[in-house]
Each structure stands twice: as C-alpha cells, then as structure tokens.
N, C-alpha and C positions, 0 to 999 in steps of 0.2 A: 026428167031425167026419168022419167017412168017412159017416153018415151020412146029416148035414145033405148031403152033399158027389154021394148015392146021388139022392137024394131033389127037385134041383135039377134033374141032368140028368136027372130023368122029367122035367122038367117041359114042359105043353106047353099054358099060358097061353097065347099068345101065339099059336100056329095059325090062328086065323083072319090075323090082321093081317096078319103074314107070306106069306101067302095073296096078300091082296089088290097085293099090292107090285111093282114091275117085276120086282122076281126071284121073283114065286114060290115064295119056297125054305121047306124044314120049321123048324120049331126045331132048335138042337144045343148046347144051355149046351154052358159051355165055361169052365172053374176047372181049378183046380191048387191044394190049399191043403193043408200038414198045420197037427196040431194041436201044433208041438212050434216053427214060423213063428216067426219073430225079425221082419220084418223084409217088410212088404202094399205089396203095387203098388196100384194102386187105379186104371186104366184106364177108358177109354170104351165099345166095348162092340166082338168079336169086326166085322173087318174079312172080307175076303169069300175070302181063302189059308187064315184062322182058319178059316172056316167047314168049309174043305172038309181039316183039319190037322187039326180036334182041339184046335191047343197053340195056346199064347196066346203070343203075340206071336214065335210061326214064320216074320217078314216084318221087313223093313231096317229096319222100325219097332225091331220087335226085337236090332235087329244094334245100331243106333243108343244103343238106350235100352243095355244092355249095354255098354259101351263107357260110357255112363255110368259108371255105381253103377263100374265098371274088375271085371266076371265074366264068367270062361266058359260059358257056354253048359251046364255040366252040375254048377255051385255053381246059378246061374242058376232052375233041374228042381229043385233039390234042394228037397223040399219040408217036411226041417225047417228049409233057409234061410225061405225066398222061397215068401209066399203071392200069390198071384195071382188079387183080387177085381175082375172088374171090373165099371161100376154095371147095368148088363148085361149077359147069360151069353152071353145070341141076337148074334148075329147082325141090324141090325135089316132090312137090305135096300137096296135106292136108288130114287130116287126115277124118275122118265120121264126126267129130266132128266142119270143116271148123279152124281147125285150118294150119295152117303153118310146114311140119312136116321137122326134121332136116337136112342139109348136110348129103350125104350118107360119110360114113369114104374109103370110096374105091379111092375113086373122086381123094381126098386130097395127097395120097399116091398111084395113081397110080403116078399123071399128077406134081407137087405141085413143087418135088424138082428141076425138068426135068426143069419147066416151070420161075422158079424165077431166076434158071443159066443163061437161056436167058439173062437175065437184067445187064446186067455188070452196069451200068453206073445212076441204082438211087444211092441217096442222100436222102432221107428222107420215110420213109414206113409209111402209118396209117392201125393201127388194130381199126376195125369197130366190135366192140360186142365179146361174149364173144372165139365167134368158134375162128377166130387168131386171140386173145389174145393168147390165150391156144396151143396153135400150134405153134407161136412164142416166146412166153416168158414162155412159161411150168411153170414153179412152181410159179412167180412171177405172173402170172394171177389166183393160182390157188383161192381167195379172193375174187373175181368173180369181174366182171365190173363194179360197179363204184366203189372198194377202188381200182384194177387196173386204173382208168383214170383217180380216186386222185393222186393215185402218181407217174402220165406223169412225176416229173420233173426229176425223174429215169434215164428216157427214151433219150427224150430231149436233143438236137433237132433232133435229125437222125431219130427218131419212138417218136409217138401217137397214144396210143391208146386210141378210139373214145369208145363215143357210138351207136349206129346206130341210124340217123337221120330221123326214120321210126318217122309224129308223132303222133303212140300212145307210141310214147318216153316225149311227150307235155307234162308232169304230172313231170317226171322226171326231168326234164332242171328249170323247179317252183322250182321244193326242194332242189333242187341243183346250184346255182347261180352262186358256184366259176366257171362252167361251162364255159358261157360267158364272166364271169368278169377278167379268169385267162390265161383258158385254150385259149381259141379264139386268146384272142391278139397274141398268143408264135405258135400257131399252123398258123398264118396268115403269123408273118413275116419266120417264115421255111418256108414256100412256096416262099415266095420271095424274098428268099436267095439260090434257085435255079437256076439256068440260065440256061435260057432254057422255066421255066412256065411263059405262056405270063400270064401279069393278067390283071382285068379291076375290078370295083366297086361290091363289093358282089352285090349282087342279093334282091330285100324287100324282106324281112322272109315273 
C-alpha cells in the first residue's frame, strides 16, 4: 500500500487538463490508506480546500460525514481503520461558472483496481455520491443517488451507498428523513462491528 500510495501521489496524468480549467491548478493527488484498514470510504474527488490542505474531507463535508459515522477526527484519520480512496485523487477544478468539474475518468481507469487490491482487509465500504456508486454497483446504481441510497438494505451491512455529506445537500436530508432515521443507525452499527475501528461519540452537527 505504501508503494502504490507513493506512485499515486507522483501522478501527473491530468496536468494538461487541469491547466485548462478556470482554476489552472497543478495536480495534487490526495488519498489516505493503510493496508490494515477495514473501512473503505469512496468519495468523488477532493475539493479546493482539500487540494490546499492535502487532507481528505478536511472541510465541513468531512465534519458531517464523521457525524454520520459516529467517529472523531483521530479515528477517521487512523489509516489502520479507514482508507479514503476517492474516484479521482485530484481536485478537478471549476468551470467558467464556478461549478465543480466532474472527476476525470482516467484516474479511476488508471489507478482504482490497483489501489483497491492493496487493501485486503476491507470489511465495510461506503460509496459516497453517484460516481462511486456507479463504478462499484454498476446497473444497481442507474436509478440515481436517491434511489440507490434508498435501496441500502440490498447491500448492507458490508456496503452502504450514501449521499454526499456536502452542506449543499441539507435540503436533500430534510426531504428524505428516512436517511437519518433508518440508514444512519445501521451505518454506525456496521462501523462499530469492524474490529480495529476506534469509535467516539458523534461530533455535534
């Protein structure tokens, strides 16, 4: 895992692509994983804040995600417990209107299978957002994020499809109260069931 992580962090496949974005930034691959990890977090791609810090989910979305899981920062960033492997390792940049660009498919095509093969102890996989859900679930995710998350029982307890924890999704959470009422208790139980995942009281929302 250490060797492949070093290779990922040295990747510059998308340098020309990023140079043409409105942000004109350079690649900075971000992942956090250890071979002993038991819980795999599959997100979309780092945002601008994570691109700057180099620490995945080092933003309000990460605070909400940790609340969903019932873990504190120390547990979340313990690589013997959690592996954080997004669908694209670099911040894709913004378009001319300031909207997030999608994760470049070349990243997953180049790295994903090799990285996941270096994580033999995963017992629980969290699929955050449509990109991760489509890659891992295939046809089972074609109905969109809401339908895929609503069908979480088809995949639990080893796998949980989740909405993105962005604060932009606060409205979604209000429209879908079943997520907090039904999914989160089962998700936290699954996290607790993974030996070696140190837990703490959920952070305040």
